[in-house]
N, C-alpha and C positions, 0 to 999 in steps of 0.2 A: 449358387451351390456352395455348401460348407466344405472346408478343406480339412482333411485329416492331417493335422500339423506335423506330428512326429513322423508319420509314414512318408509324407511329402518331402520333408527335410532329408530323410534317409535316401530317397530316390533321386534327389536333385544332384546335378553336377556342380562342381565348384563355380563354374562360369554362370550357371543359372542362379545360384545363391547370390553371387556378387551382383548380378543384374537387378535384384530386388532391393539392393542397398542404395540405389540412386533413382531419380525420376527419369521419365521418358522425355518430357518437354518441360515447359515452364510451370504448368499446373497439374500435370497428370503423372501417374506412375506407370511402370512397365507391366505388360501382360505376359503370362507364360501359358500359351494355349495347351501345351502338353499336359498341364495339370488343371486346366479349367480356370486359371487365375486371370481375371479381367483387370483392365486398368480402372483406376478410380480418380476422381477429380477433387481438388481442393481449391479454395479461393481465399483472397484476403478478406479481412474483417477490420475491426471488430464491431463497428457500428452499423453493419449492414453487409449484404452479400455483394462483394465487389468482384463480379465474374467478368473476365475478359472474353470477348467473343472473337472468333477468328484465330489465325495462327501467326499473324505478323507482329503482334505486340510482345516482343521478346522480353522486355523489361517490365511489363505490366503497368505502364505509365499513361496509357491512352484512355479514352472514354470507355467506361464499362457498361454492361447491360443495366437497364433501369432496375432499381431496387429501392425499398424503403430505406431512407437515410435516418437512422435513429440518432439521438443526441450522442455526443462523444463521451468518453469515459469520465472526464472531469465533471460534466453535468450529471450523468447517471449516478456517480458516486455521491454527489451532494444530496441525493434523495434519501440516503441512509435507509433504503428500503429493499431488503433482500427479495421480497415478493415481486416487486417491480422488475428487478434484474432478472428474475426467473422468467417473467413474462416476455421481456425483451429477448432473452436468449432463445426462448421457445419460438417467438415470431421469426427471428432470423433463421432458426433451424428449419421452420416450415418453408420459408422462401428458398432456402438452399435446396431443400428436398424437391421443390417444384422445378428447380433448374438442373436437377440431376447432379447436384454438388454433394459430395460425401463428407467433406471436412471444411470448417471455417477457421481461419487463423485468428483466434482471439479466445478469451479477452486478453488485453495488454495490461499487465498488473505490476510493472516495475515501480519501485518507490520513487516519490517525488523528492529527491535529495536537494535539488536546487530549483528555484522558480524559473531559472533560465533554460532548462532543458527544453529543446524545441519540440519534443514529442509529449510534453506533459498533458496536452489536451486529450491524448489517447489513454493516458494512465489514470488510475482511479484515486489514489490517495497517498499521503505521506505516512499513513499508519498501516502496518501489516495485518492487524486484525480486521479492520474495516474493509480493506481491499480484499483480504482473503475470503471473508464471509460473502461479500458482494460478488466476487469472482466465482466462488463455488456455486452460488445460486444461478448465475448466468450459464455456467457449464451444465448444471443439472437440467435447466430448461431446454437448452439446445439438444442435449443428448437424449432427452426424452422423446424427441422427434425422430430419432434414428440418424442424427447427423453428429459427427464428432467435433468436439471443440479442441482448441490447441492453445492453452495459456502460454503467454510469451512475455519477456524473453529471459530465459533461465541461464544466467542470473547476473546481478550487479551491472546491468546495462542501464545507466542512469544519465546518459548524455549522448548527444548526437555527434559532437566533434570528436574526431579520431575513433569513432565507434567500432570500426572494423579491425583496429589493431591495438587500441588502448589497453593497458594493463591496469585493471582496477585492483588496487592494493588495499585490502580490507582485512582487519583482524577477524579471527574466527567467531568470537562472541558477537561482533556486529553483524557478520554474515548470518549467523544462526538466528539471532533475535529480530533482525529487521529484514534483510534482503532475501533470505531464504524462507523465513517464516510465512510470508504470504503464499508462496508456492506450496509449502508444507500443508497449510490449511486447505488449499484447493485440492491437492492430491488426496488427502485423507478424507475429505468430506464429499468430493464429487467424482473421484476416479476418472479424470479426463482421458479420452481415448488416445490423444496425442499431445505432446508438449514440444515447444520449440526452444532450442538453445540459443544463446546470444552470440554476437560477433566477437565480443571483447575477450581479453584474457582475464583470469582471476588469479591474482598472486603468481603471475608468471606462466600460467598454462591456459591456452585457449579453451573457452567453455566447451567447444564442440569436441575436444579431445581430453577433457579433464575427468579422469576416472574417479577421483574422489567425489566430484560433483555428481556425475551421471550414474555412477554405480554404487559407491559406498553410501552416499547420502540418499539419493533419490530412490534407488531400488532396495538396498539392504535395510536402511533405517526406516524409510517411509513406506516401503512395500509397493512401489509403483509398478504396474503391470502393462502400461501402455507403450506406445511407440514414441521414440525421440527423434524429431526431425530437426535439421539445421535451419537457421535463418537462410534466406535466399542468397546463394553464393557465400555462405558462411563456413565453408570447409577450409581447414588449413592443410594438414597432412592426413589424407583419408584413411590409410591403414591404422594410424594412431587413433583416429576417431572411432573406428570399428572396435579396436581393442578397449577403448574407454566406455563403449556402450552407446555411441552415436549411431542409431539404427539406419536412418534414411537421410541421404543428401538430396537437397533440392536447390535449384532445378537440375535436370539432367545435363550432362556435359558431353554427350556423344560417346559414352563408354570409357572415357579416360580414367575415371575413378574406379570403374569395374575392373579394368586391367591392373590398376595399382593394387587392388585387393587380392586378385588372383596371384600376381607376381609375389606379393609379400607372403602369402601363405606358402607358395612353392619354395620360396627362399628360406622358410623357417622363421621369418620375422613376425608373423601373425598367426595366431592359433585359429584353426578351422572351427573350433568350438565357439570362438568369439563371433565368427561370421554366422554360424548356426544360430547363435542367440539373437543376433539382429534380425535374421530371417524369421525366427520364431515370433518375435514381437510384431513383425510385419504381418504375418499370417493370422495372428490373434486379432489384430485390427481388421484385417480383411474379413474375418468371420463375423466380427461385430457389425460391420457394414452390411453384410448379407442379411443379418437379422432385421435390419430396418429398411429393406427395399420397398420401392413404391414411390410414385410421384403425385402426391396430393396437390390440389390447386391451392395457391396462396391467396389469402384475402387481403388485398392491398389497401382497401378502404379501412378495414378494421385495424390493420397495422399502422395506417396513418393516424388513426384516432389514438392508438397506443403511443405512437411517437409524440403526439401532442401532449398527452398526459405525462409522459416521461419528462418532456422538456419543462413542463410546469412544476413537476415534483422536484426537479433538480435545480431550478432557479432559486437563488438565495436573495432575500430582501435584506440588504446591508444597512440601509438608513431610511428612516421615514419620519422626519421631524414634522411636528405640528400636523400629523396625519395627512400629509399632502397626498398620500395614496390611501385607498383607491380613488381614482378619478371619478368625478360625478357627471351624471347626465346633464347636459346643458352648458357645461364648461367649454370655453373656447380654447382649443388645443393647437399649439404650434409644434408640429412634428419636424424634427431637425436631424440631419445626418444622412449621408449616402447609404449607410447600413439599413435605414428604414425602407429603402426601395431595393437595395442590393445587399441583402443580409449576408453576413459571414456566419455560416451555419455548420461548418465542418472544417477539419484540419487538412493540411496539405500532405501529399506523399502517398504511401501505399494504401492508406485507408480511405482515400478520396473517392466518393461514390457519385454515380449518376442518379440523382434523386428521382424517384418515381413521380412525385409532384412537389410543388413548392408553395408554402404559405409565406407571403410577404407582409411584414408589419403594416406598411402603409395601406395595403389592400384591406387588412383587418380593421384598421381605423375607419376607412371609407365605408365599410359595411355597417358600421354602427353609429357614426357621427354625421350629422347634417353637414353638407359641404360648406355651408356658411360659417360653421363653427370650427373649421379645420383648414390648416395651411401646411405647406411643406417647403422646406428649404434644404438644399443639399449640404451646405455647411463646410464641406471639405472634399478634396479630390482623393479618392482611395489610392491612387497611384503615386501620390506625393506626400512626403512627411511635412513639408513646409506649409504654413498657413496660407490660404488664399484670401486676401483681404476683401475681395468683392463678395465671395461666398459667405464670409463671416458677417459682413455688414448686412447682407440680405437676411441672414438668420437672426441677427440681433433685432432688426426692424420687425420681423414677424413675431419674435418672442415678446417684444415690448407691447404688442397689441393683444396678446393672448392671456388667458387666465393661468394656464400652465404650459411650460415648455418641456417637451420630452425629447431628449437627445439620444440617438442611437449611435454608439461609437465603440471603440475597443482596439483590437489588434488586427492589422491586415495580414494577408498571407505572406507578405514580404517580411513581416516581423516575427512570424511564428510558423514553423513547419518541421516535418521530418527532414532529416539530412543536415540541419544546421541548428545551432543553439542561439538563443537571444543574446544580445550584447548587454542590454540593460533591462530593467523592469518598467521602463517608461512606455507610455503609449505614444503614438506619433504626435509631434508638437501641434500639428494641425487640429487634432482632436482636443488636446489639453487647452489650447488657446480658445477654441470654439466654446468649450464648456465655461471657461472663466468669463468670457465676454457676454455670453447669453445669460449666465447667472447674475451678472451685474445689471443686466437690463430687466430681468424678470426673477424676483426672489423665489418664485414657485417653480424651480427647475428640477427636473427628474432626469437622471442619467440611467440608460439601459446599456449595460456592457455586453459586448459580444467578443469574447476572448477565451483562450483555452487554458490560461494560467494567470496567476496573480499579477496585478499591475500596481504601480504607485499612483496615488490619487492626490496630487498637490492642490486640487480644487475641492476636496471633500467638504471643507467648512463652508464653501460658497453655495452648495446645493442642498436641497431639502430631502431629496430621495435618491437612492441608488439601488437598482435591481441588477444583480449579477446573473445574466442569462447563460453564461458560458457559450458553447457552440451547440445550439439547441436542435440541430437536425432539421429535416424538411418541414416540420410543423412548428418550429421554434417561433416563427413570426406570430402565428395565432396564439400560441401559449403565452407569449410576452404580453400581448394586448389583453388577453383574458385576465392575467395577473394584475395588470395596471388598473383594470376596471373592477376587480374584485369578483369576477365570475368564478375564479379559482383563488383560494387563499394560499399565499406563499407558505411553503413548509420545508424548503431546502435548508440544509445546514452545511457549512463549509467542510469539505473533506480534506482541506489543506489550509495551512496558516497563510494569511496575507501579511507579510512583514511591512513595517512602516517604510523601510528602505532596504535596498539590496544588501548593504553592508551588515545588516542585522542577521542575515541568514547564516546558520552555523557552518555551511560549506563554502562561504564566501572566499576565504583565503586559499581554498583547495579545489576550485572548480574553474575551468575544466581540466586542470592539470597541464602537462606539457605533451609533446607529440608522442612520448613513450609511455607515460604512466600518469595515473591520478591517485592521490592518497586520500582515503576517507578518514581524515584525522579527527573529525567530529565524533566518530564512533557511533554509539547507539543514540547520540543526542541529535536526532533528526527531527525537523519540524517542531511541533508543540512540546515534545520532550525537552528540547533545548530552551525554547522561549519560557516555559514554565520554570525550569530548573535554574536558569540564569536570571530570571526575573526581568526579561527583556519584553517590553510592552509591544505587541504587534499592532498593526492597523486593524485587523479583524482576526480573532482567534479561531483555532480549530474547533469545529462543532457549533459555530455561531450561525444564527439566522433568525430574522424577525418574522412576525405574523401579524395579520389584521385582527387577531383576537388575543386573549391572554389565557395563560394556563397556571395552575397551581399544583405543586407536588406536595404530598403529605403522607403521613404514616409510613415513612420509609424505614425499613428494618432489614436485617440480615438473618438468614435461616440458622446460622450457627455462630457461636462466639469464638470457636477455635477450629483449626483444620490441621490435618497431617496427611502426608502422602498415602494414597490408597483409599481415602475417604471420598465421598461424593463432594464435589466442589460446592461451596456455599451459594445460595441464591439470594439476590437482592430483590425485594418486592416493595411496592409502594402504590399510591393512588395518584392518578393524574386527572385533573378536572379542568374542563373548559369554562373559565369564569367570564368569558366575553359574550358577545352577541352574534358571532359568526362561527360557522362550522370550520374546523381546521384540524391540522395534525401537529403533534409534538413528538420529539425524540428524547427519550430518557436515556442518559449516558452514564455509564459506571466506569470509574477510574480507580486505580490502586496506587497507593504510595507505600513502597516497601521500606523496611528499616534502613537499607543501604549501608550496612556495616561489614558484611562479608564481601560485598562487591559494590562498586559505585552504581547507583540506580537513578533513573529520572524521578522527579518528584511526582510525575503523572504518567500512567500507562493505561490506555483504554483497554478495558477487559470485558465490555459487554454493552449492548445498546438495543433499543426496540423503538419502533415508530407506531404511534397510536392515532387513530381518527376519532374525533369527538364532536358531537353536536353541541350547540350552546347549552351550558348547564350540565352536560353529561360528565360522569366520572367513571373511570375504569381502573380496575386493579391490574397491575402488570408485574411480571416476574422476569428477572434476567439472571441467568447462571453465569458466574464469573468464569471466564474462559480458562485461565491457567495463572499460576503464580511463579513459575519456574524462571530461572535465568541460566545462561550457559556459563559453566565454570571451566575456564580454560586450563587451569592446573589439573583438574581431574578429567577433562575431556568428556563432560557429561552434563545433562540438565540436572540442576540441583534446586532445592527449595530452601530459601533462606529462612532461618528461624527468627522469631521476634514478634514485635507488635506492628501490625499493618494498619493502615487507614484506608477504608473504602469510601470513596467520594462519589456522590450522586448528584446529578443536576442536568442542565440542558445545554451546556457547552463546557469547554475546557477552562473557561474563566468564570462560569456560573455554577458552582458546586456547593450549594448550601447545606447538604447533608453529609456528615462525616461519621462513619461507623467503624468501631474497633474490631479487629480480628487478630486473635493470637494464633501464630503458626509455629508448629514444631518442625524444625529444619532437618535436612538430610545430609548436610555437608560433613564429610569426614576428611581430615587431613591425610595426605599421602603418607607422611611420616613426620616425626618430631626430631629435632636435633638441637645442638647447643645454641643455635640462634633463635630458637623458639622464644617468644616473648612471655614474660611472667603474666601479663594481662590476659593471654590466651588460655591460661590454665585456671583462672579464678572460679569458673563454673564447672570445671571438670569433676566428674563423679568421684574419681579416685584421688586426684592431686589437688582438687579445689581447696580443701581445708588447709593443706600445707602452703599453697600459693598465697592465700589470703593472709595467713599468719606471718609468712616470710615477708610479704610486702609491708606489713605493719612494723615488724621488727627492723627491717632494713631502713625504713623511714625514721624510726626512733634513733637508730644508731647513727645515722648520718646527720641528724639535727641535734644530737646530744639530749634528746628528750624534751627540748624546748617547744612549747605549744605556740600556735598562732603566729608563726613566722612565715616570711615569704619563702624561705628555704623549704619549710615543711610542705607548703602548697606546691612548690615546684617538684619536690620529690614524690608527693602523692600522685601527681599526674605522670611524671616521667617514668615511674616504676612500672606503669602499665606496659611500656615499650622496652622494658629492661630485658636484654637477652640472658638466658640461663648461664651463658659463659661469664658474664660479669659477676653473677652471684658466686660462681666458682672462684673467680679471681679475687673476690672480696671476702672469702671465707664463709659465706652463708650457705654454700652448697659444695661440700668436699667432692673431689673428683670421683670417688667410688660411688657416692650417692647420686651424682649426676648421671653416671652410667646406669645405675639402678633405676632412676627416675625415667630416663629415656626408654629403657627396656619395658617398663610398665606402660608408658604412654603408647608405645608402638606395638603392644600386645605380645611381647616376647615372653617365653617361659621364664618364670622366676621360681626356682626351687631352692629351698634351704636358706633363703635370704630374708633377713628381718626388714620389713618395710613399714613397721609400725610408726616410724618417724613421719610418714606421710599423713598421719592423723593430725588433727589440730592440737594446739598446745596442751589441752586437757586430756587428750587421748580418748575423747568421748565416742569417736566413730570407729566402728570395726572396719578393717581394711579388706577390700575385695579387689582383686586384680581384674579390672575391666577396662575396655578401651572406648566404650561409648562416652560421648560428651553430653 
């Protein structure tokens, strides 16, 4: 039954309104029978429907009902495929619908600030555009099934240590361009029915009661209409949360918060209008859920096939020397590593699923390889970091007898999980030592990684092949073997940078902070933005990934030579051709290099991408619209467009950008005001004062050098005069006090009546003077 929202709010008592502002139990909301409002259920995600059955699992940590376990976010994001993310979101939505679940808590889209964050396996990328586009596709797919998505965790929740109390201290520009931008894209492109706030504080205020975040930015600026839910037990002072726009507290706490809300209203500390607004958002969501009623059956076999395809699409071929891959029929294969029989296919914590079925890599090998050509060695004990000499010796002996050794290894649950951060980027020493010793025994060694985030690879030069499978979900085992044998051509691209060492990461000196706060001192220079700008060579760059075929980009051009605010953003187009003998997919990536004169900018910012499938010899024309060119101007408190000459860079990774296209941009930046500390160089191109500024600079230089040419002093002055304050010109006689006042009045657009400003023309007086303030 649909609810008449405004009529219902008018008829509700304050106690009834407060009751809808918190949950009933761990996963359900309260019902109000008097108004025909029924309870609805939500579950954990984001890589499947993690539904808890029964009533005893208060913290949601026990075994859940069986569901399709899709690859985790780190794997899905490496597909760079919005269509695939839509399919995964839709499949999870259908399974949720079949279980009578109304909302799924996902996708998780926080930025990967440090490779040590214990929850990176769940997050998508270090880039807000990539994560935003993929996250929006996931939300659209899910909500098309009548099940609400809940992007999380809003915002600046980029570590597990101290996550419930830490104060993330981030400047506004960095927040706007990086940590909020991903949510902004998702909100504007997919209109999620619910969003989850984060535990942490942001610049001294808890996210769950941060009105600037939840109201000013999310609702007023972005136009968000959905419900805002807390993270579980993520409430600080509940009445303050209501006032800020935190609509729903989860889970329920037996009415404690409801009473706090009622008491605060009656004491005059909380507006009833604020409570009404939270209820209004709740009822809007309730009506959306009524639109999508019904329980269709879920096709688990089809979803398993989709999970396999997703795992393959998100796997990244990092190394393939001497074409050691794909493996060939008839080769003798030594399969090594406990993960080959006990794969690590998902992360630990709230997203941990009870997989509907499980594809094991060893079983996939056994189905296709004669047992005379196949051997298995455990190699390491998953419960121990220390090498086991007996297990390593057995693995080395088997490897020595094989044509190719394939090692399955990575990070164990003890190294990587929700609730704690990693201490290092190292894999367990038992895994590293195994790889080194096996590679010494067999030069044709291939490593298949099962991990949720980047690892150091001290053995990289010793092996011929590396396949990054990430945490591939329930079908990851089959997907990995299909990739190894070339049934599927690898097409994944890294959605995060793999640093050569932890110390190279820009957050290294400021992660995880102390018990009270963490400072984001690297600012906007997260991930590849830093590595490219500082010229720090990573182990593997953002956007990188190999294939069993080859591709050629050609005829790359841009739709316009110039751009100004209000015009349609330019489109980059080009041709991609499969020049090899195997069908495959390639990702065309578009980056922008801004002038960086009005504000410090990274030398690379991803602004568009597309993934294309091509048969051998096939060529396709592709087009990518540049997403935006703005930056956040803290002085003006607004998004601005820097004027000048931009470079549009096109290629297949952040380090492979062979095409550079020019774009002339007309800027929007206007100074708040000019004063006596304004620099002379700022006025050289000013429409009114530019002629005077250029002439004055020339005359000042001549006067200070005595007219002598080609001197060091002349060079020094030519450069330093660009930064010369107008006050110095006054004090040296080049700008009398009255003229300085007149100049500032002109620059600031003030009325000039009956005053002679002809002196602002150049030395010959060739330009007529018009008092304007445009630059």
